[in-house]
C-alpha positions as CSV (number, residue, x, y, z in Angstrom):
1,M,36.7,-14.8,31.9
2,G,37.8,-11.3,32.7
3,Y,36.7,-7.8,30.7
4,K,36.4,-8.4,27.1
5,I,38.2,-6.2,24.6
6,N,35.5,-5.7,22.0
7,S,35.3,-1.9,21.6
8,T,36.9,1.0,20.5
9,W,37.2,2.3,24.2
10,T,38.2,-1.3,25.3
11,R,40.8,-1.5,22.9
12,L,42.2,1.9,23.4
13,R,42.9,0.4,26.8
14,E,43.9,-3.0,26.2
15,K,47.2,-3.3,28.3
16,D,45.7,-1.9,31.5
17,I,42.4,-4.1,31.1
18,N,44.5,-7.3,30.1
19,R,46.7,-6.8,33.8
20,L,43.2,-6.0,35.7
21,N,42.1,-9.4,34.2
22,E,45.1,-11.3,35.3
23,I,43.8,-10.6,38.8
24,I,40.4,-10.8,38.4
25,D,41.2,-14.4,36.8
26,D,43.6,-15.5,39.2
27,E,42.3,-18.5,40.5
28,Y,43.4,-17.9,44.2
29,F,41.6,-14.2,44.0
30,N,38.3,-16.0,42.9
31,E,38.3,-18.5,45.6
32,K,39.2,-15.7,48.1
33,L,36.4,-13.7,46.8
34,I,33.9,-16.6,46.8
35,G,34.9,-17.5,50.6
36,R,34.1,-13.6,51.7
37,K,30.8,-13.8,49.8
38,L,29.7,-17.1,51.5
39,N,30.9,-15.6,54.8
40,I,28.9,-12.5,54.5
41,L,25.8,-15.2,53.2
42,K,26.1,-17.3,56.4
43,I,26.3,-14.2,58.7
44,F,23.1,-12.7,57.5
45,E,21.1,-16.1,57.3
46,E,21.9,-16.5,60.7
47,L,20.7,-12.8,61.5
48,L,17.7,-13.5,59.5
49,D,16.6,-16.9,61.5
50,E,17.1,-14.8,65.0
51,E,15.1,-12.0,63.7
52,L,12.3,-14.4,61.9
53,D,12.0,-15.9,65.5
54,R,11.6,-12.7,67.4
55,L,8.7,-11.3,65.3
56,N,5.2,-11.9,66.6
57,F,3.5,-13.2,63.5
58,D,0.6,-14.1,65.3
59,R,-0.2,-10.7,66.5
60,I,1.0,-9.3,62.8
61,H,-1.5,-11.7,61.3
62,N,-4.3,-10.7,63.6
63,F,-3.8,-6.9,63.0
64,M,-4.0,-7.6,59.1
65,K,-7.1,-9.6,59.3
66,E,-8.7,-7.4,62.0
67,N,-7.9,-4.3,59.5
68,N,-8.4,-6.1,56.0
69,W,-4.9,-5.5,55.4
70,V,-4.5,-7.3,52.0
71,W,-1.8,-8.0,49.7
72,S,-2.1,-9.0,46.1
73,I,-1.2,-12.5,45.7
74,Y,-0.4,-15.2,42.9
75,E,-1.8,-18.5,43.5
76,N,-2.6,-20.9,40.7
77,N,-1.4,-18.2,38.4
78,K,-4.7,-16.1,39.4
79,L,-4.1,-12.6,41.2
80,H,-6.4,-12.2,44.1
81,E,-6.3,-9.8,47.2
82,A,-6.1,-11.7,50.4
83,V,-4.7,-11.2,53.9
84,P,-1.4,-13.1,53.7
85,T,-0.8,-16.2,55.9
86,I,2.1,-16.4,58.1
87,K,3.6,-18.6,56.0
88,Q,3.5,-16.0,52.9
89,M,4.8,-13.2,55.0
90,I,7.8,-15.2,55.9
91,D,8.2,-16.5,52.3
92,F,8.0,-12.7,51.3
93,I,10.4,-11.4,53.7
94,K,12.9,-14.6,52.6
95,E,12.2,-14.5,48.7
96,D,11.9,-10.7,48.2
97,L,13.2,-8.6,50.8
98,F,16.0,-10.6,52.1
99,K,17.2,-11.8,48.7
100,N,17.5,-8.2,47.8
101,A,19.4,-7.1,51.1
102,L,21.8,-10.2,49.8
103,F,22.4,-8.8,46.5
104,D,23.2,-5.5,47.9
105,L,25.5,-6.3,50.6
106,I,27.2,-9.2,48.6
107,E,27.6,-8.3,45.4
108,L,27.2,-4.6,45.3
109,N,29.4,-4.5,48.4
110,K,26.9,-2.0,49.9
111,K,27.2,-1.1,53.7
112,E,23.5,-0.9,54.1
113,Y,20.3,-1.9,52.9
114,V,16.8,-1.0,53.7
115,A,13.6,-1.9,51.9
116,S,10.0,-1.6,52.7
117,S,7.0,-3.8,51.3
118,G,3.6,-5.0,52.7
119,G,4.0,-3.4,56.0
120,F,7.5,-4.8,56.7
121,I,10.7,-2.9,56.5
122,L,13.9,-4.7,56.9
123,C,17.4,-2.8,57.6
124,A,20.7,-4.7,57.1
125,G,24.0,-3.9,57.1
126,T,27.7,-4.0,58.5
127,N,29.8,-1.3,60.2
128,S,33.1,-2.7,59.0
129,E,35.0,-3.5,55.6
130,Y,35.2,-6.9,57.0
131,P,31.8,-8.2,58.1
132,S,31.7,-10.8,60.8
133,R,28.7,-11.7,63.4
134,D,29.9,-8.7,65.7
135,N,29.8,-5.7,63.3
136,C,26.4,-6.9,61.3
137,Y,22.8,-6.4,62.0
138,L,19.7,-7.2,60.5
139,N,16.4,-5.9,61.6
140,I,12.9,-6.6,60.7
141,W,9.7,-4.8,61.7
142,F,5.8,-4.5,60.4
143,D,4.9,-0.7,60.1
144,I,1.7,0.4,60.8
145,S,2.2,3.6,61.3
146,H,1.7,4.4,57.5
147,F,-1.4,2.2,57.5
148,K,-4.3,4.1,56.3
């Protein structure tokens, strides 16, 4: 699989790229990388479940209804504005904010991810080169301080 030798630049560096490909294509190293990524995934999925259990979605939903805090929502292939249901909020956190955090933390090997959308802020990261339950964190807030 590795890196392809398909340009002038890569042909000039073919020997070095082939050496790199020996490492990239090694079955043991691939399994080691997959194992590391699965470990990070498991840690952050557990942290997400705990954080979702701590959030008071009833209070957030009531605030959104009382203040007409609407989202653009697609339903039945149509876009409309509505206050999201609690299920829609949780699905949004999992499918948008959390998946983006996982990509940055697992695939891009970033140490921290912060994003906000729809009033929610998700902050996740690790304090170590070797992520474990003891050095990873995930926090979610609902921010009304910027609500107009």
